[in-house]
C-alpha positions in Angstrom: 79.6 153.9 148.1 83.3 154.7 147.2 85.0 154.4 144.3 86.8 151.1 145.0 83.5 149.2 146.1 84.1 145.2 147.4 80.9 144.5 145.9 80.9 142.0 143.2 79.9 142.9 139.5 76.7 142.0 138.3 78.3 140.1 135.6 77.5 136.0 135.1 80.9 134.5 135.0 81.2 131.0 133.9 83.5 129.0 136.0 83.2 125.8 134.2 84.1 125.4 130.5 81.4 123.1 128.4 83.6 120.5 126.7 80.1 118.9 124.4 80.8 117.2 121.3 80.0 119.8 118.9 79.7 117.3 115.9 82.0 118.6 113.5 85.0 115.9 112.5 88.5 116.5 110.6 88.6 114.2 108.1 91.4 111.2 108.1 91.8 111.6 104.8 91.0 115.0 103.2 91.5 117.2 106.6 88.4 118.8 106.0 85.7 119.7 108.2 83.0 117.2 108.2 79.6 117.1 110.5 78.9 113.4 112.1 75.4 113.5 110.7 76.2 114.1 107.4 79.1 111.4 107.6 76.6 108.8 108.9 73.9 109.8 106.2 76.8 108.6 103.9 77.5 105.1 105.2 80.3 106.3 106.9 82.1 107.8 103.9 83.6 111.4 103.7 81.3 112.9 101.4 84.2 115.2 100.0 87.0 113.0 99.8 84.9 109.6 100.0 87.5 108.7 102.7 85.7 105.0 104.0 85.5 104.9 107.8 85.0 101.7 109.7 81.6 100.6 109.7 80.0 98.8 113.0 78.3 95.4 112.5 74.3 96.9 112.8 75.5 98.9 110.1 77.4 96.9 107.8 74.6 94.3 108.3 71.7 97.0 107.1 73.9 97.8 104.2 73.9 94.1 103.0 70.9 92.6 104.2 67.5 93.6 103.2 65.5 95.0 106.0 64.1 92.3 108.6 65.9 89.1 106.8 69.0 89.0 108.6 68.3 85.8 111.3 71.9 84.7 112.8 72.7 81.3 113.2 75.0 79.7 116.1 75.1 82.6 118.4 74.8 79.9 121.3 79.0 79.0 120.5 81.0 81.1 123.5 84.3 81.6 124.0 86.2 79.8 127.3 89.8 80.4 128.6 90.9 77.0 127.8 94.7 77.7 128.4 94.3 80.1 131.3 96.2 82.7 129.5 97.1 86.0 131.3 99.3 88.9 129.6 99.4 92.0 131.4 95.4 91.4 132.2 93.4 87.3 132.1 92.1 86.5 128.7 88.8 85.9 130.9 88.9 89.3 132.0 89.7 90.8 128.6 86.2 88.1 127.2 84.2 90.0 129.9 85.1 93.1 128.8 84.6 92.8 125.2 81.1 91.4 125.7 80.0 93.9 128.2 81.2 97.0 125.7 79.9 95.4 122.7 76.9 93.3 123.7 78.3 90.3 121.6 79.6 86.9 122.6 82.3 87.3 120.3 83.9 89.1 116.8 81.9 87.5 114.2 77.8 87.4 113.6 77.0 84.4 111.4 73.3 83.9 109.7 71.3 83.7 106.7 69.6 86.8 104.9 68.5 88.3 101.6 70.5 90.4 99.7 68.0 91.6 96.8 66.3 88.8 97.8 68.2 86.1 97.0 69.0 83.9 99.5 72.4 84.0 101.1 74.9 82.9 103.9 76.6 85.9 105.7 79.2 85.9 107.7 80.7 89.7 109.4 83.6 90.2 111.5 83.1 92.8 114.3 86.2 94.4 114.7 85.2 96.5 117.5 85.2 92.7 119.7 89.0 92.1 120.1 90.2 93.4 117.1 87.8 91.0 115.2 90.8 88.6 116.4 89.8 85.1 115.1 89.1 82.6 118.1 87.9 79.1 118.4 84.5 80.4 118.5 85.0 82.5 114.9 86.2 79.3 113.7 83.9 77.3 114.9 80.7 79.5 113.7 82.2 80.0 110.5 82.8 76.2 109.6 79.3 75.7 110.4 78.2 78.6 108.6 80.3 76.9 105.5 78.5 73.7 106.2 74.8 75.2 106.6 75.4 77.0 103.0 76.5 73.5 101.5 73.6 72.0 102.9 70.8 74.7 101.9 72.7 74.9 98.4 73.3 78.8 99.3 76.2 81.2 97.8 78.4 82.6 101.0 79.7 85.8 101.5 82.0 86.9 104.4 83.1 90.6 105.4 86.5 90.4 107.0 88.0 93.4 109.3 90.4 91.7 111.4 93.8 92.0 113.3 94.5 88.5 112.7 94.5 85.1 114.9 93.6 85.6 118.5 96.8 85.7 120.5 95.1 84.6 123.8 94.3 81.6 122.3 97.5 80.2 120.8 97.7 77.3 118.8 93.6 76.5 119.2 93.6 80.1 117.3 95.8 79.0 114.5 94.0 75.5 113.9 91.0 77.9 112.5 93.0 78.7 109.6 92.7 75.0 108.3 89.8 74.4 109.5 87.8 77.0 108.1 89.9 76.8 104.6 89.0 73.0 104.5 85.4 74.0 104.8 85.7 76.5 101.8 87.1 73.5 99.8 83.7 71.1 100.3 81.9 74.5 99.5 84.2 74.7 96.1 83.4 70.8 95.6 79.6 71.6 96.0 79.7 74.5 93.1 78.4 77.0 95.4 80.2 80.6 95.0 82.1 82.2 98.1 82.3 85.9 97.9 85.1 87.6 100.0 84.4 91.1 101.1 87.8 92.5 102.5 87.5 95.7 104.7 89.8 98.0 106.9 92.1 96.3 108.4 92.1 92.4 106.7 95.3 91.4 108.6 96.9 87.9 110.0 95.8 84.5 110.2 92.3 86.0 108.6 94.2 87.4 105.1 96.5 83.8 105.4 93.0 81.8 105.4 89.5 82.3 104.6 89.6 86.1 103.9 91.6 85.4 100.3 90.4 81.8 99.2 87.0 83.6 97.5 85.8 82.7 94.3 85.9 86.3 94.0 88.0 88.8 96.3 86.8 92.3 96.3 88.0 95.3 99.0 86.5 98.9 99.9 89.1 101.3 98.5 92.4 102.5 101.0 91.9 99.5 102.9 94.7 98.0 104.5 95.3 94.5 103.9 98.0 92.2 104.9 99.8 89.2 106.3 102.1 91.5 109.3 101.5 95.1 109.3 103.7 97.5 107.4 105.8 98.5 110.3 106.5 94.7 111.1 107.8 93.9 107.7 109.9 97.4 107.3 111.9 95.9 110.8 112.0 92.6 108.9 113.4 93.2 105.7 115.4 96.7 106.8 113.9 98.3 103.6 111.1 100.9 103.4 107.6 99.9 101.6 106.3 101.5 98.6 103.7 104.2 99.3 100.4 102.8 99.7 101.8 99.2 99.5 99.5 96.7 101.4 96.5 99.1 100.5 93.8 97.7 98.4 94.6 99.5 95.6 98.4 98.4 95.5 96.9 94.9 96.1 94.6 95.2 92.9 97.4 96.2 90.8 99.4 93.3 91.9 96.5 91.0 91.3 95.8 89.8 94.7 92.2 91.2 94.7 90.0 91.6 91.8 87.9 94.4 92.3 87.8 97.5 94.5 84.2 98.4 95.3 83.1 101.7 97.0 80.7 101.7 100.1 77.7 102.6 98.5 77.6 100.5 95.4 79.2 97.2 97.0 75.2 95.8 97.6 74.2 96.1 94.2 77.7 94.6 92.6 77.5 91.7 94.7 74.1 91.3 94.1 75.4 91.4 90.2 78.0 88.8 90.8 75.7 86.5 92.9 73.1 86.4 89.9 76.1 86.1 87.5 77.8 82.7 89.5 74.0 81.8 90.3 72.9 82.0 86.2 75.6 80.0 84.8 74.8 77.8 82.2 77.4 74.3 81.8 80.3 75.0 80.7 80.5 73.9 76.5 82.2 70.4 75.9 84.2 72.2 72.7 86.2 74.6 75.0 88.5 74.4 78.1 87.4 74.9 81.6 90.6 77.7 81.9 89.2 79.6 78.8 85.9 79.7 79.9 86.4 81.0 83.7 89.0 83.7 82.2 86.4 85.0 80.0 83.6 84.8 82.7 85.7 86.7 84.9 86.5 89.0 83.0 82.7 90.1 82.1 82.4 89.6 86.2 84.6 92.0 86.9 83.2 94.6 83.8 79.8 94.3 85.9 81.6 95.7 89.2 84.1 98.0 87.7 83.4 100.8 89.8 87.7 100.9 91.1 88.8 104.7 91.4 90.7 105.6 88.3 
């Protein structure tokens, strides 16, 4: 055999690069590396900076509902393309894609469950279905749930995560704002509490209707809460918004929401709020309604004051 042999060397050469997911993620909040397993075990919150990542529908139900207690209602109501709407693709195709991808028929789960043993009516918007947008089905299911709560004297909790009204349904979507607001008015008249939980993001027609009509409105940390997004606002007013404008901390400072609650504290905090509302005694005839409500709310928020300093 000569010096310059053409025989291949007996060395394994890897011709294709394995491009698998190692499980490590760069945190969007602090830029530190965290493992997906660690993130999952910490309720999808960064263990280093507490940055709150979005929760899926099933995870949100597991967080709030006692094990085995969640029972869906009104899931038989499904969307239709009443307007034959077409943009870059037809609304019908978009619906089919979302149904196939998520395994759900629309962007909201409505039903009953128990939270720390207390029976409640619960609605959770699913951002993975067309951005949690509010169409006719979301409005109808939510209205039926509110009527169910009135009929059975149940407190109501709605967890919002939405890009707003569903443009593919045009005026039919916008009508849901008035419809759900009117139903919540009847819930209020029945003397039943409504706790609104705002998560990232809560925007558009959802913010402009049921999401901000709660007796108590709480939010997760650093959640975007707005009618129009910051870029649209800046283009409209030709001014730069203040830092962290439209985030939950800014809105708490300005009085639009009542409290910011860390995700790990959300269920016990909501439970305490329900205990407070459901255990209220009749108002004293010697003091005014406004004074009583103001004092009660101060006590109430003190109980759930887990907002970061």
